[in-house]
Biotite code that builds the C-alpha atoms (Angstrom):
import biotite.structure as struc

atoms = struc.array([
    struc.Atom([-27.957, -22.714, -0.561], chain_id="A", res_id=1, res_name="UNK", atom_name="CA", element="C"),
    struc.Atom([-27.698, -19.466, 1.395], chain_id="A", res_id=2, res_name="UNK", atom_name="CA", element="C"),
    struc.Atom([-29.666, -20.500, 4.457], chain_id="A", res_id=3, res_name="UNK", atom_name="CA", element="C"),
    struc.Atom([-32.517, -18.679, 6.103], chain_id="A", res_id=4, res_name="UNK", atom_name="CA", element="C"),
    struc.Atom([-31.265, -15.494, 7.703], chain_id="A", res_id=5, res_name="UNK", atom_name="CA", element="C"),
    struc.Atom([-34.637, -13.873, 8.373], chain_id="A", res_id=6, res_name="UNK", atom_name="CA", element="C"),
    struc.Atom([-35.564, -15.799, 11.534], chain_id="A", res_id=7, res_name="UNK", atom_name="CA", element="C"),
    struc.Atom([-34.082, -13.389, 14.104], chain_id="A", res_id=8, res_name="UNK", atom_name="CA", element="C"),
    struc.Atom([-35.249, -9.953, 15.223], chain_id="A", res_id=9, res_name="UNK", atom_name="CA", element="C"),
    struc.Atom([-34.990, -7.449, 12.409], chain_id="A", res_id=10, res_name="UNK", atom_name="CA", element="C"),
    struc.Atom([-34.815, -3.686, 12.995], chain_id="A", res_id=11, res_name="UNK", atom_name="CA", element="C"),
    struc.Atom([-37.658, -2.147, 10.970], chain_id="A", res_id=12, res_name="UNK", atom_name="CA", element="C"),
    struc.Atom([-37.667, 1.490, 9.869], chain_id="A", res_id=13, res_name="UNK", atom_name="CA", element="C"),
    struc.Atom([-41.097, 2.830, 8.918], chain_id="A", res_id=14, res_name="UNK", atom_name="CA", element="C"),
    struc.Atom([-40.193, 6.390, 7.883], chain_id="A", res_id=15, res_name="UNK", atom_name="CA", element="C"),
    struc.Atom([-37.513, 9.069, 7.561], chain_id="A", res_id=16, res_name="UNK", atom_name="CA", element="C"),
    struc.Atom([-37.794, 10.071, 11.216], chain_id="A", res_id=17, res_name="UNK", atom_name="CA", element="C"),
    struc.Atom([-37.008, 6.521, 12.330], chain_id="A", res_id=18, res_name="UNK", atom_name="CA", element="C"),
    struc.Atom([-33.837, 6.541, 10.237], chain_id="A", res_id=19, res_name="UNK", atom_name="CA", element="C"),
    struc.Atom([-32.760, 10.044, 11.222], chain_id="A", res_id=20, res_name="UNK", atom_name="CA", element="C"),
    struc.Atom([-33.154, 9.113, 14.878], chain_id="A", res_id=21, res_name="UNK", atom_name="CA", element="C"),
    struc.Atom([-30.973, 6.023, 14.591], chain_id="A", res_id=22, res_name="UNK", atom_name="CA", element="C"),
    struc.Atom([-27.736, 7.624, 13.381], chain_id="A", res_id=23, res_name="UNK", atom_name="CA", element="C"),
    struc.Atom([-24.790, 6.203, 15.289], chain_id="A", res_id=24, res_name="UNK", atom_name="CA", element="C"),
    struc.Atom([-26.664, 3.111, 16.442], chain_id="A", res_id=25, res_name="UNK", atom_name="CA", element="C"),
    struc.Atom([-25.578, -0.470, 15.961], chain_id="A", res_id=26, res_name="UNK", atom_name="CA", element="C"),
    struc.Atom([-28.483, -1.995, 14.051], chain_id="A", res_id=27, res_name="UNK", atom_name="CA", element="C"),
    struc.Atom([-27.537, -5.538, 14.976], chain_id="A", res_id=28, res_name="UNK", atom_name="CA", element="C"),
    struc.Atom([-25.730, -8.632, 13.756], chain_id="A", res_id=29, res_name="UNK", atom_name="CA", element="C"),
    struc.Atom([-26.925, -11.187, 11.250], chain_id="A", res_id=30, res_name="UNK", atom_name="CA", element="C"),
    struc.Atom([-27.040, -14.918, 11.760], chain_id="A", res_id=31, res_name="UNK", atom_name="CA", element="C"),
    struc.Atom([-24.007, -16.913, 10.671], chain_id="A", res_id=32, res_name="UNK", atom_name="CA", element="C"),
    struc.Atom([-23.968, -17.996, 7.014], chain_id="A", res_id=33, res_name="UNK", atom_name="CA", element="C"),
    struc.Atom([-21.634, -20.684, 5.682], chain_id="A", res_id=34, res_name="UNK", atom_name="CA", element="C"),
    struc.Atom([-19.491, -19.762, 2.681], chain_id="A", res_id=35, res_name="UNK", atom_name="CA", element="C"),
    struc.Atom([-19.685, -23.006, 0.726], chain_id="A", res_id=36, res_name="UNK", atom_name="CA", element="C"),
    struc.Atom([-17.486, -24.429, -2.001], chain_id="A", res_id=37, res_name="UNK", atom_name="CA", element="C"),
    struc.Atom([-20.492, -24.223, -4.332], chain_id="A", res_id=38, res_name="UNK", atom_name="CA", element="C"),
    struc.Atom([-20.855, -20.475, -3.658], chain_id="A", res_id=39, res_name="UNK", atom_name="CA", element="C"),
    struc.Atom([-17.152, -19.904, -4.355], chain_id="A", res_id=40, res_name="UNK", atom_name="CA", element="C"),
    struc.Atom([-17.275, -21.845, -7.634], chain_id="A", res_id=41, res_name="UNK", atom_name="CA", element="C"),
    struc.Atom([-20.465, -20.097, -8.771], chain_id="A", res_id=42, res_name="UNK", atom_name="CA", element="C"),
    struc.Atom([-18.871, -16.731, -8.001], chain_id="A", res_id=43, res_name="UNK", atom_name="CA", element="C"),
    struc.Atom([-15.743, -17.760, -9.920], chain_id="A", res_id=44, res_name="UNK", atom_name="CA", element="C"),
    struc.Atom([-17.901, -18.714, -12.913], chain_id="A", res_id=45, res_name="UNK", atom_name="CA", element="C"),
    struc.Atom([-19.922, -15.492, -12.745], chain_id="A", res_id=46, res_name="UNK", atom_name="CA", element="C"),
    struc.Atom([-16.849, -13.242, -12.523], chain_id="A", res_id=47, res_name="UNK", atom_name="CA", element="C"),
    struc.Atom([-14.296, -15.247, -14.500], chain_id="A", res_id=48, res_name="UNK", atom_name="CA", element="C"),
    struc.Atom([-11.955, -15.231, -11.484], chain_id="A", res_id=49, res_name="UNK", atom_name="CA", element="C"),
    struc.Atom([-10.801, -18.848, -11.303], chain_id="A", res_id=50, res_name="UNK", atom_name="CA", element="C"),
    struc.Atom([-7.565, -18.161, -9.427], chain_id="A", res_id=51, res_name="UNK", atom_name="CA", element="C"),
    struc.Atom([-6.359, -21.411, -7.880], chain_id="A", res_id=52, res_name="UNK", atom_name="CA", element="C"),
    struc.Atom([-6.456, -20.070, -4.302], chain_id="A", res_id=53, res_name="UNK", atom_name="CA", element="C"),
    struc.Atom([-10.249, -20.102, -4.661], chain_id="A", res_id=54, res_name="UNK", atom_name="CA", element="C"),
    struc.Atom([-11.100, -23.123, -6.822], chain_id="A", res_id=55, res_name="UNK", atom_name="CA", element="C"),
    struc.Atom([-8.245, -25.659, -6.685], chain_id="A", res_id=56, res_name="UNK", atom_name="CA", element="C"),
    struc.Atom([-8.636, -27.340, -3.298], chain_id="A", res_id=57, res_name="UNK", atom_name="CA", element="C"),
    struc.Atom([-5.542, -29.556, -3.507], chain_id="A", res_id=58, res_name="UNK", atom_name="CA", element="C"),
    struc.Atom([-3.190, -26.865, -4.767], chain_id="A", res_id=59, res_name="UNK", atom_name="CA", element="C"),
    struc.Atom([-4.531, -24.369, -2.223], chain_id="A", res_id=60, res_name="UNK", atom_name="CA", element="C"),
    struc.Atom([-3.842, -26.866, 0.577], chain_id="A", res_id=61, res_name="UNK", atom_name="CA", element="C"),
    struc.Atom([-0.318, -27.491, -0.735], chain_id="A", res_id=62, res_name="UNK", atom_name="CA", element="C"),
    struc.Atom([0.830, -24.057, -1.878], chain_id="A", res_id=63, res_name="UNK", atom_name="CA", element="C"),
    struc.Atom([-1.207, -21.234, -0.409], chain_id="A", res_id=64, res_name="UNK", atom_name="CA", element="C"),
    struc.Atom([-0.328, -19.513, 2.863], chain_id="A", res_id=65, res_name="UNK", atom_name="CA", element="C"),
    struc.Atom([-3.999, -19.933, 3.882], chain_id="A", res_id=66, res_name="UNK", atom_name="CA", element="C"),
    struc.Atom([-3.882, -23.726, 4.243], chain_id="A", res_id=67, res_name="UNK", atom_name="CA", element="C"),
    struc.Atom([-6.729, -24.310, 1.807], chain_id="A", res_id=68, res_name="UNK", atom_name="CA", element="C"),
    struc.Atom([-9.088, -22.569, -0.584], chain_id="A", res_id=69, res_name="UNK", atom_name="CA", element="C"),
    struc.Atom([-10.482, -19.169, 0.363], chain_id="A", res_id=70, res_name="UNK", atom_name="CA", element="C"),
    struc.Atom([-13.494, -17.186, -0.799], chain_id="A", res_id=71, res_name="UNK", atom_name="CA", element="C"),
    struc.Atom([-13.004, -14.231, -3.103], chain_id="A", res_id=72, res_name="UNK", atom_name="CA", element="C"),
    struc.Atom([-12.970, -10.962, -1.177], chain_id="A", res_id=73, res_name="UNK", atom_name="CA", element="C"),
    struc.Atom([-15.629, -9.608, -3.508], chain_id="A", res_id=74, res_name="UNK", atom_name="CA", element="C"),
    struc.Atom([-17.791, -12.679, -2.872], chain_id="A", res_id=75, res_name="UNK", atom_name="CA", element="C"),
    struc.Atom([-17.731, -11.888, 0.831], chain_id="A", res_id=76, res_name="UNK", atom_name="CA", element="C"),
    struc.Atom([-18.530, -8.232, 0.084], chain_id="A", res_id=77, res_name="UNK", atom_name="CA", element="C"),
    struc.Atom([-21.380, -9.303, -2.210], chain_id="A", res_id=78, res_name="UNK", atom_name="CA", element="C"),
    struc.Atom([-22.973, -11.220, 0.672], chain_id="A", res_id=79, res_name="UNK", atom_name="CA", element="C"),
    struc.Atom([-23.831, -7.931, 2.425], chain_id="A", res_id=80, res_name="UNK", atom_name="CA", element="C"),
    struc.Atom([-27.413, -7.776, 1.073], chain_id="A", res_id=81, res_name="UNK", atom_name="CA", element="C"),
    struc.Atom([-28.066, -11.349, 2.235], chain_id="A", res_id=82, res_name="UNK", atom_name="CA", element="C"),
    struc.Atom([-26.454, -10.766, 5.618], chain_id="A", res_id=83, res_name="UNK", atom_name="CA", element="C"),
    struc.Atom([-28.096, -7.374, 6.132], chain_id="A", res_id=84, res_name="UNK", atom_name="CA", element="C"),
    struc.Atom([-31.686, -8.379, 5.413], chain_id="A", res_id=85, res_name="UNK", atom_name="CA", element="C"),
    struc.Atom([-31.979, -10.085, 8.792], chain_id="A", res_id=86, res_name="UNK", atom_name="CA", element="C"),
    struc.Atom([-30.492, -7.050, 10.572], chain_id="A", res_id=87, res_name="UNK", atom_name="CA", element="C"),
    struc.Atom([-32.629, -4.198, 9.228], chain_id="A", res_id=88, res_name="UNK", atom_name="CA", element="C"),
    struc.Atom([-35.146, -3.241, 6.589], chain_id="A", res_id=89, res_name="UNK", atom_name="CA", element="C"),
    struc.Atom([-36.793, -0.012, 5.513], chain_id="A", res_id=90, res_name="UNK", atom_name="CA", element="C"),
    struc.Atom([-40.498, -0.720, 5.077], chain_id="A", res_id=91, res_name="UNK", atom_name="CA", element="C"),
    struc.Atom([-41.538, 2.905, 4.622], chain_id="A", res_id=92, res_name="UNK", atom_name="CA", element="C"),
    struc.Atom([-39.432, 3.449, 1.492], chain_id="A", res_id=93, res_name="UNK", atom_name="CA", element="C"),
    struc.Atom([-40.557, 3.096, -2.122], chain_id="A", res_id=94, res_name="UNK", atom_name="CA", element="C"),
    struc.Atom([-37.107, 1.757, -2.943], chain_id="A", res_id=95, res_name="UNK", atom_name="CA", element="C"),
    struc.Atom([-33.571, 1.548, -1.657], chain_id="A", res_id=96, res_name="UNK", atom_name="CA", element="C"),
    struc.Atom([-30.816, 1.807, -4.266], chain_id="A", res_id=97, res_name="UNK", atom_name="CA", element="C"),
    struc.Atom([-27.176, 0.832, -3.783], chain_id="A", res_id=98, res_name="UNK", atom_name="CA", element="C"),
    struc.Atom([-25.144, 3.997, -4.395], chain_id="A", res_id=99, res_name="UNK", atom_name="CA", element="C"),
    struc.Atom([-21.685, 2.567, -3.738], chain_id="A", res_id=100, res_name="UNK", atom_name="CA", element="C"),
    struc.Atom([-19.114, 1.649, -1.124], chain_id="A", res_id=101, res_name="UNK", atom_name="CA", element="C"),
    struc.Atom([-16.378, 3.560, 0.657], chain_id="A", res_id=102, res_name="UNK", atom_name="CA", element="C"),
    struc.Atom([-13.287, 2.349, 2.505], chain_id="A", res_id=103, res_name="UNK", atom_name="CA", element="C"),
    struc.Atom([-13.625, -1.334, 1.610], chain_id="A", res_id=104, res_name="UNK", atom_name="CA", element="C"),
    struc.Atom([-10.981, -3.555, 3.200], chain_id="A", res_id=105, res_name="UNK", atom_name="CA", element="C"),
    struc.Atom([-10.435, -7.318, 3.427], chain_id="A", res_id=106, res_name="UNK", atom_name="CA", element="C"),
    struc.Atom([-8.349, -7.776, 6.617], chain_id="A", res_id=107, res_name="UNK", atom_name="CA", element="C"),
    struc.Atom([-8.696, -11.567, 6.828], chain_id="A", res_id=108, res_name="UNK", atom_name="CA", element="C"),
    struc.Atom([-9.374, -14.306, 4.245], chain_id="A", res_id=109, res_name="UNK", atom_name="CA", element="C"),
    struc.Atom([-12.500, -16.459, 4.533], chain_id="A", res_id=110, res_name="UNK", atom_name="CA", element="C"),
    struc.Atom([-11.700, -20.173, 4.312], chain_id="A", res_id=111, res_name="UNK", atom_name="CA", element="C"),
    struc.Atom([-14.167, -22.162, 2.234], chain_id="A", res_id=112, res_name="UNK", atom_name="CA", element="C"),
    struc.Atom([-16.609, -23.724, 4.689], chain_id="A", res_id=113, res_name="UNK", atom_name="CA", element="C"),
    struc.Atom([-16.257, -20.929, 7.265], chain_id="A", res_id=114, res_name="UNK", atom_name="CA", element="C"),
    struc.Atom([-19.260, -19.052, 8.613], chain_id="A", res_id=115, res_name="UNK", atom_name="CA", element="C"),
    struc.Atom([-19.583, -15.275, 8.401], chain_id="A", res_id=116, res_name="UNK", atom_name="CA", element="C"),
    struc.Atom([-21.956, -12.677, 9.800], chain_id="A", res_id=117, res_name="UNK", atom_name="CA", element="C"),
    struc.Atom([-22.366, -8.923, 9.462], chain_id="A", res_id=118, res_name="UNK", atom_name="CA", element="C"),
    struc.Atom([-22.723, -6.266, 12.126], chain_id="A", res_id=119, res_name="UNK", atom_name="CA", element="C"),
    struc.Atom([-24.205, -3.039, 10.755], chain_id="A", res_id=120, res_name="UNK", atom_name="CA", element="C"),
    struc.Atom([-23.905, 0.468, 12.213], chain_id="A", res_id=121, res_name="UNK", atom_name="CA", element="C"),
    struc.Atom([-25.925, 3.361, 10.781], chain_id="A", res_id=122, res_name="UNK", atom_name="CA", element="C"),
    struc.Atom([-23.021, 5.810, 10.498], chain_id="A", res_id=123, res_name="UNK", atom_name="CA", element="C"),
    struc.Atom([-24.695, 8.737, 8.751], chain_id="A", res_id=124, res_name="UNK", atom_name="CA", element="C"),
    struc.Atom([-27.896, 9.955, 7.097], chain_id="A", res_id=125, res_name="UNK", atom_name="CA", element="C"),
    struc.Atom([-28.150, 12.940, 4.792], chain_id="A", res_id=126, res_name="UNK", atom_name="CA", element="C"),
    struc.Atom([-31.381, 14.408, 3.474], chain_id="A", res_id=127, res_name="UNK", atom_name="CA", element="C"),
    struc.Atom([-31.086, 15.199, -0.237], chain_id="A", res_id=128, res_name="UNK", atom_name="CA", element="C"),
    struc.Atom([-32.794, 18.095, -2.081], chain_id="A", res_id=129, res_name="UNK", atom_name="CA", element="C"),
    struc.Atom([-35.293, 15.718, -3.749], chain_id="A", res_id=130, res_name="UNK", atom_name="CA", element="C"),
    struc.Atom([-36.546, 14.506, -0.352], chain_id="A", res_id=131, res_name="UNK", atom_name="CA", element="C"),
    struc.Atom([-34.749, 11.179, -0.439], chain_id="A", res_id=132, res_name="UNK", atom_name="CA", element="C"),
    struc.Atom([-32.131, 10.139, 2.093], chain_id="A", res_id=133, res_name="UNK", atom_name="CA", element="C"),
    struc.Atom([-28.577, 8.976, 1.619], chain_id="A", res_id=134, res_name="UNK", atom_name="CA", element="C"),
    struc.Atom([-27.422, 6.518, 4.258], chain_id="A", res_id=135, res_name="UNK", atom_name="CA", element="C"),
    struc.Atom([-24.002, 5.256, 5.168], chain_id="A", res_id=136, res_name="UNK", atom_name="CA", element="C"),
    struc.Atom([-23.801, 1.890, 6.905], chain_id="A", res_id=137, res_name="UNK", atom_name="CA", element="C"),
    struc.Atom([-20.534, 0.645, 8.382], chain_id="A", res_id=138, res_name="UNK", atom_name="CA", element="C"),
    struc.Atom([-20.473, -3.116, 7.872], chain_id="A", res_id=139, res_name="UNK", atom_name="CA", element="C"),
    struc.Atom([-18.101, -5.450, 9.673], chain_id="A", res_id=140, res_name="UNK", atom_name="CA", element="C"),
    struc.Atom([-18.207, -9.010, 8.373], chain_id="A", res_id=141, res_name="UNK", atom_name="CA", element="C"),
    struc.Atom([-16.623, -11.342, 10.869], chain_id="A", res_id=142, res_name="UNK", atom_name="CA", element="C"),
    struc.Atom([-15.561, -14.956, 10.517], chain_id="A", res_id=143, res_name="UNK", atom_name="CA", element="C"),
    struc.Atom([-16.678, -17.372, 13.218], chain_id="A", res_id=144, res_name="UNK", atom_name="CA", element="C"),
    struc.Atom([-13.729, -18.052, 15.539], chain_id="A", res_id=145, res_name="UNK", atom_name="CA", element="C"),
    struc.Atom([-11.391, -15.490, 13.924], chain_id="A", res_id=146, res_name="UNK", atom_name="CA", element="C"),
    struc.Atom([-10.344, -12.228, 15.598], chain_id="A", res_id=147, res_name="UNK", atom_name="CA", element="C"),
    struc.Atom([-9.802, -10.101, 12.472], chain_id="A", res_id=148, res_name="UNK", atom_name="CA", element="C"),
    struc.Atom([-12.843, -9.340, 10.298], chain_id="A", res_id=149, res_name="UNK", atom_name="CA", element="C"),
    struc.Atom([-13.179, -10.572, 6.733], chain_id="A", res_id=150, res_name="UNK", atom_name="CA", element="C"),
    struc.Atom([-14.592, -7.298, 5.393], chain_id="A", res_id=151, res_name="UNK", atom_name="CA", element="C"),
    struc.Atom([-14.986, -3.785, 6.701], chain_id="A", res_id=152, res_name="UNK", atom_name="CA", element="C"),
    struc.Atom([-16.960, -1.597, 4.299], chain_id="A", res_id=153, res_name="UNK", atom_name="CA", element="C"),
    struc.Atom([-19.032, 1.531, 4.389], chain_id="A", res_id=154, res_name="UNK", atom_name="CA", element="C"),
    struc.Atom([-21.974, 1.102, 2.042], chain_id="A", res_id=155, res_name="UNK", atom_name="CA", element="C"),
    struc.Atom([-23.940, 4.044, 0.725], chain_id="A", res_id=156, res_name="UNK", atom_name="CA", element="C"),
    struc.Atom([-27.589, 3.818, -0.291], chain_id="A", res_id=157, res_name="UNK", atom_name="CA", element="C"),
    struc.Atom([-30.200, 6.205, -1.639], chain_id="A", res_id=158, res_name="UNK", atom_name="CA", element="C"),
    struc.Atom([-33.578, 5.770, 0.042], chain_id="A", res_id=159, res_name="UNK", atom_name="CA", element="C"),
    struc.Atom([-36.608, 7.082, -1.849], chain_id="A", res_id=160, res_name="UNK", atom_name="CA", element="C"),
    struc.Atom([-39.873, 7.708, -0.017], chain_id="A", res_id=161, res_name="UNK", atom_name="CA", element="C"),
])
């Protein structure tokens, strides 16, 4: 359903030094992943957000300014783990925990059936008193053939070694 996004070169971080040395670098871009009707409907069921612009194809074609159904913004945001796993991974860590997101924006809607990909930049790393790291990744999710991105979000993670 989500496609295989692990076939391309993945940036691998083995330890803290690798991460600390990569601040400011573009880590790469994922492969394109199609946002399917099935994904949108499953997300609607999981969240209870069945707004017609997402799940009623005919009405969305007739009445919405988007010309058809669009993915939920939060669905696109929730694809970041899938999209990011082909861009980078942290093998030297015991675990990586999602700590939150900053400055999340949805500049452009994602039409159902469109393809998206993420470009990740390691914006900041902070060493915490317990020896773990806190990272900030700037994610830009673009839509194939569209100038404005679908999502721009800074994600924050705690990395335990």
